[in-house]
PALO-130106 format. One record per residue: x, y, z of N, C-alpha, C, O in turn. Coordinates in steps of 0.1 Angstrom, whole numbers, plus 2048, in hexadecimal, padded with zeros to 3 digits. Atoms other than C-alpha are relative to their C-alpha. Layout:
% residues N
XYZXYZXYZXYZ ...
% end
This chain:
% residues 439
7FB80C7FE936D132E880F7FB80981980180C 7F77FF7F8949CFD2FC80E7F27F680D7EA7ED 7F180680896BCEC2F18077F580B8017F2815 7FD8097F8983CD230180380B80E7FB806816 7FB7FB7FC990CEB3197F480880B7F880B817 80D7FE7F5969CF83297FA7EF8057F07EE80D 80380F7FC965CCC32C80C800807808802813 7F48067F3987CC53407FD80E80A80080D816 8037F67EF97ACEC3587F67F580D7F67F0818 80B8087F495BCDA35C8037F58097FD7F3814 80180E7F6968CB73688147FB80381A7F1804 7F17FF7F898DCC03747FB7F980E8027F0814 8007FF7EE97ECBF39980680E806803812811 7FC7F67F8994CE139A7FC80E7F87FD8107EB 8037F7804988D0139780B8077F98168027FC 7F57FC80899ED1837E7FC80F8037F18137FD 8037F380599FD3E3867FF8037F68078007ED 8007F780E98FD5636C8027F77F18067FD7E7 80780580C988D363507F07FC8077EA7F8811 8128077FB965D3034B8057F77F080F7F77E9 7FF809805957D113357FD8017F18007FA7E7 7FF7FA81194BD263178038007F97F98017F2 7F97FA80A962D2D2FB80180E7FD7F88157F8 8047F17FC96ED4E3017FC80580880480F809 8018027F595FD5231D80F7FE80A8167F580B 7F78027EE977D5D33F7F880880A7F181280A 80B7F17EF969D6A36580C8098018168087FB 7FA7F67F7974D853788077F780B8027F8816 7F28017F598FD7538E7FE80B811800817812 7FE7F97F698BD7A3B580A806804816804804 7EF7F07FB999D9F3C28048077EF80D80F7EC 7FA7F980B999DA739E7F78107F67EA8117F4 80A7F980398DDC438D8008007EB8098017E3 7FA7FF813984DC23627FD80F7FA7F18107F6 80A80180B983DDF3518098047EA8138037E3 7FE80081097EDE932C7FC80E7FE7F4815804 7FD7EF806983E0A31B8078017EB8107FB7E7 7FC7F980A98AE162F980D7F87F680F7F47EB 7EE8078019B4E093017FC7F38028067EC800 7FF80F7FB9A7DE430A7FB80180B7F6809812 8048057F89A2DCF31C8077FD80D80F7F480E 7F58067F49B1DCF3427FE80080C7F5808810 8078037F69B4DBF36280980281381280A812 7FC7F87F39C0DC83867FD7F580C7F47ED80E 80980A7F59BFDB53A480380B80B80D81180E 7FD7F77EC9B5DCA3CA8037FF80780880780E 7FE8097F79BBDAD3DE8037F37FC7FE7ED7F2 7F78127FF9CCD8C3E18097FC80981580080C 7F88097F49D8D763FA8138087FD81780E7F3 7F47FB7F59FBD8040D8017FC8067F97FC80F 7F780D7F4A14D6541F80581480580A81E800 7FA7F37F0A1BD8343E8047F88058017ED800 7FC80B7F9A30D7245A7F380280B7F280E80C 8048047F5A17D6A47880580380E80F7FE813 7FC7F57F9A19D824937F87FE8107F5807818 8087FF7F6A04D6F4B080A7F28018107EB7F9 8068137F9A05D4F4C87F97FD7FF7EE8027FD 81480D7FD9EDD324CA7F38088037EA80B7FB 80A7FB7F99DAD424E57F680E7F97EA8117F9 8077F18029DAD6A4D47FE7FB7EE7FC8047E7 80280080D9D5D5A4B27EF7FF8047E6806801 8108007FC9B3D484C47F380A7FE7E88097FA 8067F77FB9AAD694CE7F98067F97EF80B7FC 7FF7F180C9ACD7D4AE7F97F77F67F27FD7ED 80E807805996D6249E7F48008037EA8017FC 80E7FF7FA97BD634B67FE80C8027F3812804 8057EE80597FD874B27FC8067FA7F78107FD 7FF7FA81597FD8D4887F27F78057E97FE806 81180080095DD774907F28078077E880B801 8087F87FB94AD864A77FC80E7F47F28117EE 8087F680994CDA64947FD7FD7F47F38047F0 80680480B947D9246F7F37FF8017ED8057F8 80C80B80092AD824787F78108027ED8157FD 80B7F97FE921D9E48B7FC80B7F67F28107F8 8027F7807924DB546E7F48007F07ED8077EA 81280380C90DD9C4537F87FC80A7F27F1807 80B7FC7FE8F7DA046A7F38087FE7E7805800 8037F97FE8EEDC04627F47F77F97F57EB7F8 8078038098CCDBE44D7F07FE8037EB7F5809 80F7F58038A7DD24467FD7F27FE7F57EF807 80580B8018A0DAE43B7FE7EE80C8077E9812 7FC80C7F7896D8D44F80B7F87FE80F7FA7F2 7F58048008B4D774527FE7F680C7F57F5814 8028117FA8BDD544618117FF80181A807800 7ED8058018E0D3D4637F97F87F87ED7F87F7 8028118048E3D1A4518057FE80780F80480A 7FF80B7F58E5D0046A8017F37F97FA7ED7F1 7FB81180C8FBCDC45E7FF7FE8117F67F7814 7F380A7EA90ACD348A8088017F780B7F57F8 7F18047FD929CD547A80581280780181E806 7FD7F37FB93CCEE48B8018117F57FF81C7FB 8057EE80593AD0E46C7FC8058027FE810806 8117F87F9919D134727FB8018087F280A809 8037FE7F6917D084938038138067FB81C80B 7FC7FA7FB92ED2249B7FF80F7FC804819801 8027F280391DD3D4847F48098057F0814807 80D7FF7EF8FFD364987FE80780A7F881180D 7FA7FA7ED90BD3A4BB80280D7FE7F9815801 8007ED80491AD5E4B07F78067FA7FB8127F8 80C7F88038F7D6B4A17FE80180C7FF80B812 80C7FE7F98E6D614B980580280F7FD802818 7FA7FA7F68FFD6B4D58018117FD804818806 7FA7F3801902D904C37F58077FC7F38137F9 80F7FA8028DED924BE7F880880F7F1812811 8097FB7FC8D5D8E4DF80680780E800807819 7F67F07F98F2DAB4F07F88077F57EF80C7FC 8037F58048E4DBF4D67EA8058067E480F802 80D7FE8028BADB94E67FE7FA7F77F38007F8 80880180A8AEDAB4CA7F97F07FA7F87E6801 8078117FF89DD8A4BE80B7F27F98107F37EE 7F38078068B5D6A4B97F77FF7EF7ED8027E9 8028098108BCD584967F57F57FE7F27EE808 8088098058A4D4148380A7F77F98117FA7EF 7F680580B8BAD274767FB7F37FA7F67EB802 80680B80C8B1D0D45880E7F88028197FC804 7F68078058C4CED4547F77F17F27EB7EE7F0 80780E8038BDCCD43D7FE7F18048047EA80C 7FE8157FB8B1CAA43E7F77FB7F97EF8017F2 80680280C8A3C9442D7F77F28097FA7ED814 80B8087F5884C7A4388067EE80480C7E87FC 7F780A7FA891C5A44D80E8017FC8157F77FC 7F18028008B3C6444680C8008138187FD813 7FA8027F58BCC6546E7FF7F08078067ED811 80280C8018B0C3E46F8027F87FE7FF7ED802 7FE80880E8BEC3145580B8097FB80B80D7EF 7F37FC7FE8DEC4345980B7F47FB80F7ED804 7F08048008FCC3144A8088058028068117FD 7F37F8802921C3D4528067F97F38057ED7F0 7FF802806932C4343581480080381A7FF80E 7F77F8800957C4D42980580C80C80D80F816 7FE7F07FD951C6E42E7FA80780A7FF81180F 80C7FE7F9933C714447FD7F88097F57EF807 8038097FB936C634617F680780C7FC80B816 80D7F77FB916C734717F88087FB7FD8127F5 8057F98058F9C7F4677FF81180680781480F 7FD7F27FF8F1CA74697F28028107F680A819 8087FC7F68CECA94868008028077FA80C80C 8017FF7F08D9C9D4A680880F80380881780D 7EF7F27FC8F8CB94A27F980D7FC7FE8187FA 8027EC8078E1CD44967F77FB80E7FE7FD818 8088017F48CACCC4B280780280780880D802 7F77FF7F68E4CCF4CD80280780380080B80F 8007F78038EECEB4BD7F480B80A7F5811815 80D7F87FC8C6CFE4BE7FF7FC80F7F9805816 80B7FD7F08BECF34E580F80B80380E817804 7EE7F47F68E8D044F27FB80B7F57F38137FB 8047F18058E0D214D77F38058027F1812802 8147FB8018BAD274D97FE8077F57FC8137F5 7FE7F68098B9D2E4B67EF7FA7FD7EA7F1803 814801800890D2D4A980A7F67EC80D7FB7E2 80280D805898D0C4937F27FA7F07E67F87F0 80A809805889CFB47380A7F97F68157FD7F1 7FA808806893CDF4637F47FA7F47E97F67F6 80780280A889CD843C8087F17FD8137EC7FF 8038117FC882CB64387FC7FD7F47F28017EE 80A7FF813883CA64107FD7F58007FB7ED809 80081780387FC824018047FE7F680B8087F2 7F980280D889C753E27F58057F77FB8067EC 80C7FA80986CC823CF80380F7FE8048157F3 7FD7F2802874CA73DC80D8027F280E8087E7 7F07FE80B899CA23CC8007F67EF8097F67E7 7FC80280D891C913AE7F48087FB7EF8097EF 80F7F380E872CAC3A68098057F181580A7F2 7FC7FB80A878CB338080280D7FE80C8107F7 8007F37FC86DCDC3888117FF80A818809809 7F97FA7F688ACD73A580B7FC7F88137F6800 7FB8068038A0CCE38E8098067F98158087FA 7FE7F480689CCE437580A80980481580C7FE 7FD7F37FF8A3D0038880C7FE806812808802 7F88098048C2CED39480C80D7F98138177FA 7F07FD8138D5CEE3717FD80E7FD8068167F8 7FC7F48038C6D0D36F80980B80980E815804 7FB7F97F48D4D1D38C8127FE7FD81A807800 7F47FB8008F6D123838048017F280E8067ED 7FB7FA80D8F6D1536180C7F17F98077EB7EF 7FB80B800910CF835D7FE7EE8067FC7EA811 80180E7FC910CD335A8037F98128017EE818 7F98087ED922CD83857FD7F580D8047EF816 8078037F190BCCA39D8077F48068137F0806 7FC8067F890BCB23B27F47F58097F37F0814 8078097F88EDCA03B17F280280C7E980A80D 80A7FA7F58D7C9E3CF80280E8097FB81880D 7F67F87F98EECB13DE7F78127FD7F381A806 8027F18038E3CD23C97F48038007F080F802 80E7FE7FC8C1CC93CB7F980480C7F180E80F 8067F97F38BBCC73ED8078118017FE81A801 7FE7F57FC8D2CE93F47F280E7F67EE8187FB 8077F68038BACFB3DA7F78028057F480D807 80B7FF7F889BCEF3EB80080280E7F5801815 7FE7FA7F08AACFA40F7FC80D7FB7F3813800 8007F57FD8AED174027EF8067FD7E780B805 80F80180788ED193EE7F08018097E4804805 8087FE7FB87DD1540E80280880B7F8809814 7FB7FA7F7890D2A4247F880E7FB7F0813803 8037EF809887D4D40B7F17FC8027EA8047FA 80B7F57FC864D4B4178028008137F980081B 8017F67F186DD5443B80C80C7FC80C8187FB 7EF7F480088FD684378068057F78008037EC 7F77F58118A4D7B41C80D8008038158057FB 7EF7FD8028C9D774298017F380C7FA7F0816 7FC80B7FA8D9D594358128017FF81A8047F6 7F58037FC8F8D524468097F280380A7EA80D 7FC80D7FE909D3943F8117F68098137FD814 7FC8057FF924D244498147FB7FA81F7F87FF 7F8803810939D1C42781080980581381380C 7F07F57FA961D214268047FE80B81080080B 7FA8097F4968D1344680F7FA80081A7FE804 7F980F809978CF343780D8087FD819804800 7F480780D98CD0541D80D80F80C81981080C 7F87F97FB99AD224358057FE80D80F804811 7F98017F699FD154548077ED80180A7E580A 7FD8118049AACF24487FB7EF8098007E7811 80980A7F6989CDC4508017ED7F57FC7E37F8 80880C80698ACBF43480F7F78048197FA809 7F880A7FD99BCA143580C8027F88157FC7FE 7F78068089B4CA541880C80E80B81880F80C 7F67F67FA9C2CC342E80D7F680F8187F8813 7F880C7F69D0CA44488037F77FA80F7F67FA 7F880D80C9D5C8442D80B8017FD80E8067F2 7EF7FC8079FAC8442C7FD7F67F18077F87EA 80280080F9EDC7240780080B7F780580B7EC 8087F38069DDC963FF80980880080D80D7F6 7F97F47FE9F6CAC41080B7F97F880C7FF7ED 7F180580CA1AC953FE7FA8007F28047FF7EA 80880880CA05C8D3E080880F7F68118167FA 7FC7F580AA0BCA73C37FB7FD7F07FE7F77E5 8078008089F2CB03B47F580B8087FB81280F 8097FA7FC9CFCC53C17FE7FC80F7F27FC810 80F80E7F49C5CB13E77F67FD7FE7F37F1802 8118058019A2CAE3E08047F57FB8037EB802 7FE80F8039B0C933C48067F980280B7F07FC 7F480C7F99C3C843DB7FD7F38048007E8800 80E8077FC9AAC743EB7F97F97F87F97F87EB 80980F802994C563EB7F68057FD7F380F804 80480180097CC573DB7F780D7F67EB80D7F5 8027F580297AC7B3C97F77FD7F37ED8047F2 80E803807966C6E3AE7F28027FE7EA80A7F8 80A7FD7FA94CC6B3BB7F68117FE7EA8127FF 8037F07FF946C923B98048047F480980F7F3 7F97F880F950C933937FC7EE7F98047E77F3 7FE80F80393FC6F38C7FB7FD7F47FF7F37EF 7FC7FF80F936C7736880B7FE7FC80B7F87F1 7F37FE80A95BC7935E8037EF7FC80A7EB7F3 7F981480495BC4B3617F57FF7FA7EF7F6800 80880180893FC4D3478038087F47F98087ED 7FD7F580A94DC6532C8037F47F98067EA7FF 7F580A80995AC5030E80F80080481680780C 7EC8027FE97EC4330A80580A7FB80E811800 7FF7F480997CC5C2EE80580E80480E8157FF 8057F0801976C7C2FA80E80080D81780880D 7F88017FC98BC6D31880C80580180F80F808 7F47FC8049ABC6D30C7FE80E7F78068157FD 8017EF8079A5C912F67FD80D80F7FE81980E 7FF7F67F999FC9F31A80D80380881280D80B 7F58007FA9BDC9032A80181080B80781B80A 8007F87FA9B0C9D34980D80180A81280C80B 7EC8037F99D5C9135F80480D7F88058187FE 7F77F48089E4CA93487FF80E80780681580E 8087F47FF9CCCC534A80680381180E80B812 8018007F79CCCC137181080580681380F80C 7F57FC7FB9EFCC03788078097FA81380B7FE 7FD7F37FF9F3CDF3657FE80F805806819806 8097F87F79D8CF237580580180B80880D80D 7F98027FA9E9CE739280E80880080D813805 7F77FB7FEA10CEF38D7F78107FF7F281380A 8027F3802A03D143817F58068137F880E81B 8027FF7F39EDD143A280780580880581080D 7F27FF7F7A0FD0E3B780680E7FB807817803 7F77F3805A22D293A57FF80E80980781580E 8067F77F4A06D413B68008078107FF812815 8048007F3A06D383D580D80B80581980A801 7F37F67FFA1AD583EA8047F880C7FD7EF811 7FC80B7F7A2ED4A40380E80C80780F817801 7F77FD7F7A4ED5641F80C7FC7FE80F7F17F8 7EC7FF803A76D5A41D7FB7F380F7F57F3819 7FE80D7F8A7BD384297FA7F98037FE7F280D 80E8067FDA5ED2942B8017F57FD8057F67F1 7F8809802A66D0242A7F47F88027E97FC803 80980A7FBA54CDC4317EF7FF7FE7E98017F4 80A7FF800A36CDA43A7F480C7FF7EA80D7F8 8017EE800A2FD024457FA7FF7ED7F07FF7E6 8047FB810A34D064217F47F97F47F08007EB 80380E802A21CE64147EA80A8057DF80D7FF 8108017F99FFCED4297FC8117FA7F28157F4 8077F680BA00D1241D7FD8007F37F48087EF 8027FF80FA04D093F87EB7F58017E37F97F9 80B8067FE9E3CF04027F48088027EA8077FB 8077F47FA9D2D0E4147F580A7F87E980D7F7 8068008099D5D1F3F87F67FB7F07EC8007EA 80A80A8099C8D063DE7EF8037FF7E68077F7 8118017F89A7D003F47FF8117FD7FC8137F1 8027F18099A5D2A3EE7F98047EF7EF8077E9 80180080F9A9D2B3CD7FA8007F97F38087F2 80780D80A9A3D0E3BC7F57F48027F57EC7F9 8048077FB98ACFB3D07F48088067E8805805 8157F97F796ED123E57FF80C7F58018177FB 8047F7809968D283C57ED7F77FB7E27FB7F8 80F802808951D0C3BA7F48018087E9804803 80B7FD7FA93BD0D3D68008058047FB80180E 8077F07FB938D2F3E07F98017F67ED8047F7 80D7FC80F92BD2E3B67F27F78067E77FC806 80A8097FE915D103C27F68078057EA809801 80F7FB7F2903D213E27FF80F7FC7F8817803 8067F0801901D463D37F77FB7F67EB7FE7F8 80A80080E8F3D393B17F17F78097E67FB807 8108097FD8D8D1D3C67F98068057ED802805 8077F97F28D1D393E37FC8107F27F08107EF 8087F780C8CAD583C57FA7F87F47F67FF7EB 8078078068BBD3D3B17F18078087E780B802 8118017FB89DD433CB8008148067F781A80A 8067F67F98A3D653D780780480B80881080F 7EF7FC7F58BFD623F480A8068028128047F9 7F57FE7FE8D8D703FF8037F980C7FD7F7817 7FC80A7F98F0D5A40B80D80980B819809806 7EE7FB7F590ED6B4278077F87FE8017EF7FA 7F58097F892ED5842D80E80A8048178107FF 7F47F87F1940D6844D80D7F67FF8137F8809 7F480B80095DD4C44680A8067F58168037F4 7F57FF809968D5D4258028147FE80481A7F4 7FE7F37FD96AD834358138027FE81C801805 7F57F9802986D8F42580F80380D8197FB80B 7F97FD7F599DD9E4487FF7EF8088087EE810 7FF8067FC994D7C45380C7F27FA8147EC801 7F88098049A4D6443B8108037FF8187FB802 7EF8007FF9C7D7443880080480980680F808 7F58027F89CBD7345A8007F080080B7EB800 7FD8107FC9C5D4E45E8087F77F280D7EC7F5 7F78038029D6D4843D8117FC80481A7F4802 7EF7FE7FC9F5D5444C8017F680E80B7F5814 8028037EF9EBD4146E8087F27F98027EA7F3 7F680E7FEA0ED2446C7F37F78057E97F780C 80880C7FDA00D044698047FB80A8007EF809 7FB8047F9A0FCFC4887F680680F7F680581C 8077F87F29F9D1049D7F17FF7FB7E9802803 80D8018089D8D084817F87F88037EC7FA802 80180D7FE9D8CE448D8078028078117FD804 7F58087F89EBCE44AB7F47FB80B7F5801816 80580C7F99D0CC74BC8087F77FE8107F1805 7FC8078079D6CB74A27F67FC7F57F97F37EE 80C8078029B1CB44927FF80D7F98058167FE 8087FA80A99ECC84757FF81580D7FF81A818 8047F47EF997CEE48380880380880480D80F 7FE7F77F09A8CF749E8028097FE80B8067F6 8017F77F99AAD164A47F38048007EE80A80A 8128017FA984D1749D7FB7FF8057F1806808 80B8027F597CD034B48038058087FB80C80D 8007F77F398CD114CE7FD80D7FF7FA81280A 80A7F87F697ED2C4CB7F38027F97F280B7F1 809802801962D264C67FA7F580D7EE7F380E 8038077F9963D0D4E27F58008077ED7F6808 80A7F97F794CD234F87F77FE7FA7F17F5801 8117FD80592ED254E87FC7FA7F97F57FF7F1 7FF80C80992FD024D77FB7F480C8017F3817 80480A7F8919CE34E680E7F37FD80D7ED7F2 7FB808802938CCC4EA7FE7F87F58077F27EE 808810811922CB34CE80B8007FB8137F67F9 7FE7FB810931CCB4B580F8008038177F97FF 7EE8007FA953CD24C58047F87F88087F97EC 7F180C808964CB14C07F27F27F17F57E67EF 806805807945CA44A680C7FF7ED8098087E6 7FF80180E95BC994807FD80D7FB7F28137FD 8087FC81495BCAD4607F47F77F67F47EB7F4 80A80A80593CCA244E7F780B7F27EF8157F0 8057EC80D933CB742D7F77FC8017F37F3808 8137FF80290FCBC4227FF7F37F88027ED7ED 80D80D8038FACA14227F97FB7F37F18017EC 80A8038098EEC8A4097F67FB8007EF804806 80A80B8078D1C714018047F680280D7F37FB 7FB8107FB8D6C4D4107EF7F77FF7EC7EC803 80E80C80A8AFC433FF7FD7FF7FC7F88077F4 7FF80D80E8B1C233EE7F88087F27FB8067E7 80980280E893C353DA8048117F77FF8187EE 7FF7F98108A5C4F3CB8067FF7F68078057EB 7F67FF80A8BEC3E3BF7FB7F87F48007F87E9 80A8048068A4C2A3B17FA8097F57FB8067E9 8027FA809893C473A38098037F98028027EE 7F67FA8018B1C543978007F57F07FD7F87E4 7FF80A8098B6C333837F87F97F87FC7F27EF 8097FF807896C303757FF8117F47F98137EA 7FD7EA80989BC5A36380B7F67F28097F17E7 7F980180E8BCC4E3527FC7F67FA7FC7F87EE 80680F8088AFC293477F680D7F77FC8157F1 8057FA806892C3D33880080B7F47F780F7EC 7FA7F280E8A8C5B3228057F57FA8037F27EE 7FB80F8108BDC383177F67FD7FB7F87FF7EF 80680580C89FC2B3087FA80B7F87F78087EC 80B7F780988DC492FB80B8027F68068047EB 7FA7FD80C8ACC4E2E580481180480281880E 7FC7F18038BBC702D780680180980180C80D 7F57F97F48D5C752F68038098017F980B808 8027F58008DDC962F681280080881B809807 7F28007F78FDC8930C8087F67FD8127F7804 7FB80480A909C6D2F38078037F780A7FB7EE 7F77FC80491EC872E680F7FD80781A7FC802 7F37FC7FA936C873057FF7F18098077EF813 7FF8067F292DC683197FE7F17F77F97F27EC 7FE807802930C483137F67F68077F67F3813 80E8077F5908C313158037F68057FF7F6810 7FA80D800919C0E3158018028107FC7F9817 7FA8017F8927C1C3357F98018087F97FB812 80A7FF7F1908C2C3487FB7F67FF7FC7F380A 80880E8028F5C0A33E8067FD80E7FF7FE818 7F98037F5914BFD3577FB7FE8057F57F4807 7FF7F77F190FC143747EE7F98027EB7F380C 8127FF8028E5C1036D7FF7ED8077FB7EB812 80080B7F88E9BE737480A80080A8067F7812 7F58007F0908BEC3917F38058067F07FE810 8087F77F78EBC0339E7F27F98087ED7FC813 8098007FB8D1BED39F8047F480A7FE7F1815 7F98077EC8E7BD33B880280B80E7FF807819 7F87F97F58F3BEC3D080480A7FF8108097FF 8057F58038EFC0B3CB80B807805808808811 7F27F77FA911C213D47FF80D7FD7F68107F5 8087F7803913C453D580F8027F080E80D7EA 7EF80480F935C413B67F17FF7F67F28057EB 80480280C914C363A37F78098007F180B7F5 8067F7807900C503AB80280F7F67FC8177EF 7FF7F3808914C683A38018007F180080B7EB 7FD7FE80A919C5F3827F67FD7FB7F67FB7EF 8107FD80B8F2C5D3797F98088007EF8097FA 7FF7F17FE8F2C7E3858028087F87FB8107F1 7F77F980A909C8A3747FA8027F17F680C7EB 802802804901C7935B7EF8097FA7F38117F1 8067FE8028DDC853568018148027F881B7FD 7FE7F48018ECCAC35F8047FE7F37FA7FF7ED 7FE7FB80C8FACAE33F8008007F68048087EE 8087FA8088E6CA132C7F580D8047ED80F7FA 8107F67FB8CACBC33A80B80E7F88088157EF 7F27F28098EACD732E8007FC7F37FD8027E9 7FD7FF80F8F1CCB3137F08037F87F08057EC 80C8028088C8CCC30980380B80080B80F7F8 80B7F77FE8BACEA31980A80C801806814809 7FA7FF8018D6CFB31380C8097EA8108137E5 80280680D8DFCF02EC80D8077FA81180D7F0 7F0801803900CF32ED8087FA7F98087EE7F8 7F680980C91ACEB2D480A80080680C80980F 7F78007FB939CDC2D88057FD7F48017F87EA 7F680080B958CDE2C68107F980681A7FF806 7FA80580196DCC42CE80B7FB7F68137F37FA 
% end
């Protein structure tokens, strides 16, 4: 059964640690142990973030981070099954791939295989938008040439992304309508293709949360806002587009602004602090903590579920607790010493990456720009509405859905795509899982 609080967790776009969507269920928090005995249930934390004085200057900090990364990647390369890296051409995955290659060569072993995802015709027809200024492939190829990895690009087309079997597998892996549409399907298909060659993959996930890579670490409106920083960014509803097609009555009942505000205050109350720390340093510690406890969990959950659905183990070096503890306590004045995102990580990897990657701006996981995908998506939604008996009508305003369809017939945009993908995902979840609602 799912009640209003469960729906709020789905649509608030901020993970509340310990809370589940289904009524009466709870999740074990990171770093927590749950014990059940005749005396009842008890909880304790064996690890949590702490605020500590940072002992190092800039140069020592950069060298320490480099040493930690070499150690972490080296440890995570230990495997008795075929291993690879996920390579997007961004700073994070490129650093992991370069360090892996360097370590294996020093040990006299074969180099690492790397994999990336691409879309048919993507490079030729790429159009920059507010969050993606460049396609991945040219940077992927620069890294491959620079470090010498054995690389494979998994190329997908709209038919792959709309494949009913793949989308059903994504829903079963996610268990909830938290999907990102084609970005979820492409990740699942990428992992499925990789699993034909490798059993373990190293990922660059979480470096943005640890080192301060997202735009909201640097955007004054987000830094100075009175909410989760990613919610203060323009276009955020694109990643939760189904909210826009929920019924007005349900939106009033959910009161998402009030729910987000309450959860935000709870999160701030948890932030570990140094005595006397104030101003920008205090605020950036808060933003780092919010990202590490309220944002990255969704991404790690997504990656873990998609990979394990096909039997692929994805390891995340940037989540090593020693690295996280150290970087969390680096003062923002050092962490952003050159005025760019992930300054310390960039400096730590400067000698092992091509200049193009070192200078590249943050670009998130890619989404297809092929209009054929939008056309297929609209056709499927229209068919669902024509069929009648739509389960999602319990929560969505079908008039709003049709209005989005009408707009997409003109010039399709990512906001409309997110709304339609979200609507399909919501309907499939309600039908497949026979969800009972208590509203």
